[in-house]
Structures are given as C-alpha cells and as structure tokens.
C-alpha positions in Angstrom: -0.9 -54.3 -13.3 -1.8 -50.7 -12.6 -3.2 -51.8 -9.2 0.1 -53.2 -8.1 1.9 -50.0 -9.2 -0.6 -48.0 -7.2 -0.1 -50.2 -4.1 3.7 -49.8 -4.4 3.3 -46.0 -4.7 1.2 -45.9 -1.5 3.8 -48.0 0.4 6.7 -45.7 -0.7 4.6 -42.6 0.3 3.9 -44.2 3.6 7.5 -44.8 4.4 8.5 -41.2 3.5 5.7 -39.9 5.7 6.9 -42.0 8.7 10.4 -40.4 8.5 8.9 -36.9 9.2 6.2 -38.2 11.6 3.7 -36.4 9.4 1.2 -38.4 7.5 -1.0 -37.5 4.5 -2.6 -40.1 2.2 -2.4 -42.7 5.0 -3.7 -46.1 3.9 -4.5 -49.7 4.9 -5.3 -52.6 2.6 -7.4 -55.8 2.6 -5.6 -58.3 0.4 -7.3 -61.2 -1.5 -6.2 -64.4 -3.2 -8.7 -64.8 -6.1 -7.9 -67.5 -8.7 -7.4 -66.2 -12.2 -10.7 -65.8 -14.0 -12.9 -63.8 -16.3 -15.8 -61.9 -14.8 -18.6 -59.6 -16.0 -19.4 -57.9 -12.7 -18.1 -57.3 -9.2 -19.9 -56.5 -6.0 -19.2 -55.7 -2.4 -21.0 -54.3 0.7 -19.4 -51.8 3.1 -21.0 -50.5 6.4 -19.3 -47.5 8.0 -19.6 -47.6 11.7 -17.7 -44.5 12.6 -17.1 -41.6 10.2 -14.0 -39.3 10.0 -13.4 -36.4 7.7 -11.3 -37.0 4.6 -11.7 -40.8 4.7 -12.3 -43.1 1.7 -13.5 -46.7 1.8 -13.0 -48.4 -1.6 -12.7 -51.5 -3.7 -10.3 -51.7 -6.6 -10.6 -53.9 -9.6 -8.5 -54.9 -12.6 -9.0 -56.1 -16.2 -7.6 -59.1 -18.0 -6.9 -57.4 -21.3 -5.2 -54.1 -20.2 -3.0 -53.0 -17.4 -5.4 -50.3 -16.3 -7.9 -50.8 -13.5 -10.4 -48.8 -11.5 -12.0 -48.3 -8.2 -15.4 -47.6 -6.6 -16.3 -46.5 -3.0 -17.7 -44.0 -0.5 -16.0 -41.0 0.8 -16.5 -38.3 3.5 -15.6 -34.6 2.9 -12.1 -33.3 3.1 -12.8 -31.3 6.3 -16.3 -32.4 7.2 -17.6 -35.9 7.7 -21.2 -34.7 7.2 -20.5 -34.3 3.5 -19.5 -37.1 1.1 -19.2 -38.6 -2.3 -19.9 -41.8 -4.2 -17.0 -42.4 -6.6 -16.4 -44.7 -9.6 -13.2 -44.3 -11.6 -11.2 -46.1 -14.3 -7.6 -45.2 -15.0 -6.7 -43.9 -18.5 -10.3 -44.0 -19.7 -11.2 -41.3 -22.3 -15.0 -41.7 -22.5 -17.6 -41.5 -19.7 -21.2 -40.5 -19.2 -23.1 -39.6 -16.0 -25.9 -41.8 -14.6 -28.6 -40.2 -12.4 -29.5 -36.6 -12.9 -27.4 -35.5 -10.0 -24.3 -37.5 -11.1 -21.4 -35.8 -12.9 -18.2 -36.8 -14.7 -14.7 -35.4 -14.0 -11.2 -36.0 -15.2 -8.9 -37.1 -12.3 -5.2 -37.0 -11.8 -2.8 -37.7 -9.0 -1.9 -41.5 -9.0 -2.5 -41.6 -12.7 -5.3 -40.0 -14.8 -8.7 -41.1 -16.1 -12.4 -40.6 -15.9 -14.5 -40.5 -12.8 -18.3 -40.6 -12.2 -19.5 -39.1 -9.0 -22.6 -38.2 -6.9 -22.3 -35.8 -3.9 -24.1 -37.5 -1.0 -23.5 -37.5 2.8 -22.4 -41.0 4.1 -24.4 -42.4 6.9 -23.2 -44.5 9.8 -24.7 -48.0 10.2 -26.0 -47.9 6.6 -24.8 -50.7 4.3 -23.7 -49.6 0.9 -23.6 -52.2 -1.9 -21.0 -51.4 -4.6 -21.6 -52.8 -8.0 -19.6 -52.6 -11.3 -21.0 -54.4 -14.3 -20.4 -54.8 -18.0 -23.0 -52.8 -20.0 -21.9 -53.2 -23.7 -18.8 -54.3 -25.5 -17.4 -54.2 -29.0 -14.1 -53.8 -30.8 -13.8 -50.1 -29.8 -14.1 -50.9 -26.0 -16.3 -51.9 -23.1 -18.7 -49.7 -21.1 -18.7 -50.5 -17.4 -21.5 -49.1 -15.3 -21.5 -48.5 -11.6 -24.2 -48.4 -9.0 -24.0 -47.9 -5.2 -27.1 -48.9 -3.3 -27.9 -47.7 0.2 -29.5 -51.0 1.3 -30.6 -49.5 4.6 -33.1 -47.2 2.9 -33.4 -49.2 -0.4 -32.1 -46.4 -2.6 -30.0 -47.2 -5.7 -27.6 -44.6 -7.1 -26.5 -44.9 -10.8 -23.1 -43.1 -10.9 -22.6 -43.6 -14.6 -20.6 -45.5 -17.2 -17.0 -45.4 -18.3 -15.5 -47.0 -21.4 -12.2 -48.8 -21.5 -9.9 -48.3 -24.5 -10.5 -51.9 -25.8 -12.7 -54.8 -25.0 -12.3 -55.9 -21.4 -13.4 -58.4 -18.8 -12.8 -58.1 -15.1 -9.8 -60.0 -13.7 -9.0 -61.5 -10.3 -6.8 -58.5 -9.4 -8.8 -56.9 -6.5 -8.2 -55.3 -3.1 -9.8 -52.9 -0.6 -8.3 -49.9 0.9 -9.1 -47.2 3.5 -7.4 -43.9 2.8 -7.1 -40.7 4.8 -6.6 -37.8 2.4 -7.2 -34.8 4.5 -4.7 -32.2 6.0 -1.3 -33.5 7.0 -1.4 -34.7 10.6 1.0 -36.5 12.9 0.6 -40.2 12.4 -1.2 -40.7 15.8 -3.6 -37.9 14.9 -5.1 -39.4 11.7 -8.8 -39.3 12.5 -10.3 -42.6 13.6 -12.9 -44.4 11.5 -14.5 -47.9 11.6 -16.1 -49.9 8.9 -17.3 -53.4 8.1 -16.1 -55.0 4.7 -18.1 -57.9 3.4 -16.9 -60.5 0.9 -16.1 -59.5 -2.7 -18.4 -61.2 -5.1 -18.3 -61.9 -8.8 -20.9 -62.4 -11.5 -24.0 -61.6 -9.4 -27.5 -61.6 -11.0 -30.3 -59.2 -10.2 -31.3 -61.2 -7.2 -27.8 -60.8 -5.8 -27.0 -64.5 -6.3 -23.3 -64.6 -7.1 -21.1 -67.2 -8.8 -18.1 -66.7 -6.6 -17.3 -65.0 -3.2 -14.0 -64.2 -1.5 -12.9 -63.0 1.9 -9.6 -61.2 2.5 -6.6 -63.4 3.5 -4.4 -60.7 4.9 -4.2 -56.9 5.6 -1.5 -54.2 5.8 -1.5 -50.9 7.5 0.7 -48.1 6.2 3.7 -47.7 8.5 2.9 -45.5 11.5 -0.8 -45.5 11.0 -2.6 -47.0 14.0 -5.5 -49.4 13.6 -6.7 -53.0 13.9 -8.4 -55.4 11.6 -10.4 -58.5 12.4 -10.7 -60.9 9.4 -13.8 -63.1 9.6 -15.6 -65.3 7.1 -18.7 -63.1 6.9 -17.2 -59.7 7.4 -14.0 -57.8 8.3 -13.9 -55.0 10.9 -11.4 -52.3 10.1 -10.5 -49.7 12.7 -8.3 -47.0 11.1 -6.4 -44.1 12.6 -6.8 -42.5 16.0 -4.5 -42.6 19.0 
C-alpha cells in the first residue's frame, strides 16, 4: 500500500537525520489494528493543546481497490503558528474541485504526487476539529470523496472539496495518524514542542455521528532522535511531540 511506502520513507529519512543530528520532516505515528473491511466514510477528532510552527496533525486512509491513499488534517504555518491550513489530499488523483468559496485546489508533490483541497485558517488551541472523509458519488470512471473539517468548539463546518480516484473505490482498514514537523532544519532536541489529543478513528458514521465501528491506537512510534511522549487511552491519546 502507498501508506506503507510512505511510512517506510519517513523512517529512512528519520535515520538519515539522526546521523547528522539535524532533523527536518520529523514524525511520530499512532498505529492501529483495524480488521479488513469496506467502508464509505472515516472520521476522527483532534484537539491541539499546544501549537508550534510548521506542525501537521493528520489522519491517513487507504482504499481497497487501488494502492493509493490519502490524508486529511490540520496544520500550522511554516514559520508562524498563528497561521494555518486545513488539508485533504489523495495521491495520484487527477480530478478535484474546491468546496467552500475560500477553498482552493493544488497539485502536490514531495512524497508522491496528487490533488489537494485546502482552506487557509488559523488553528486554535483547545478547539476540537472533527475530520470527515466520505463517499459522494461512484461509477465506472471513479469515486468522488468529499472532505469536511468541523471546528466543534464554535460549531463551524468547513467543506474543503472533493477529489476523484482513478477507479471505483471504497475505504480500507489501512489507517494511521501522524504528527509531522516540516519547518526549518533544527537539531533534534530543538524541534518545536506541540501537544494534541487524538480521539478514536471511526468508520461509516451517519449525520448524527453514530458510527458503525470505532478503533483506538494499539501502539506508537517516534522518529529516531525526536523527543516526545504518548499516552494511549481508550477514549483519547495524548501526544507530546518535540521540545527539549
């Protein structure tokens, strides 16, 4: 799966960074054991407790029918934690459309290529953001997946847009969370400190947020030389990332 390739890429990058005691694209991961299944939507809530510049909190997802996957999450600015983005992306997608008026679509590259729907928005501490990716329409030419991020604290829902896969797809059990520092290269012990709560990943939720299945992480992994702690609990997991 593309997600497994991406994870391996991050681990190799981490080890190379450790040798020089400089670290860019530092990461940690929450790992799940989800039984194989076929799903039409995926949801998760994240509450940032402490912001840092150049930090991304995200959920990745995969598809049963193709090796490509995608991700959705909230991100602070490269140099300024007072700016931010809501991001939804699918690897190797060729068609996308923006959602709300202030949303926009870009082509991304780096760890693969694809389409990304985004909204520029400052991230707020102690606000709970509900990530939602759901199937909109599907036929022989592909499936449109729509993405929303709700700031539950103020009751505001943001429609990022929709992205089409290259063939008909359903969501798979291949999921994980990651926290990433993508700012300027810093010594490992100077990666800026952030904190966030991750709530269970949920599948096939209806409009009232009643979900068929819910899963908590079974393990976690910090990139080598990145400091941090993680407390896995049934209702939420606290991730402290970076810092001295």
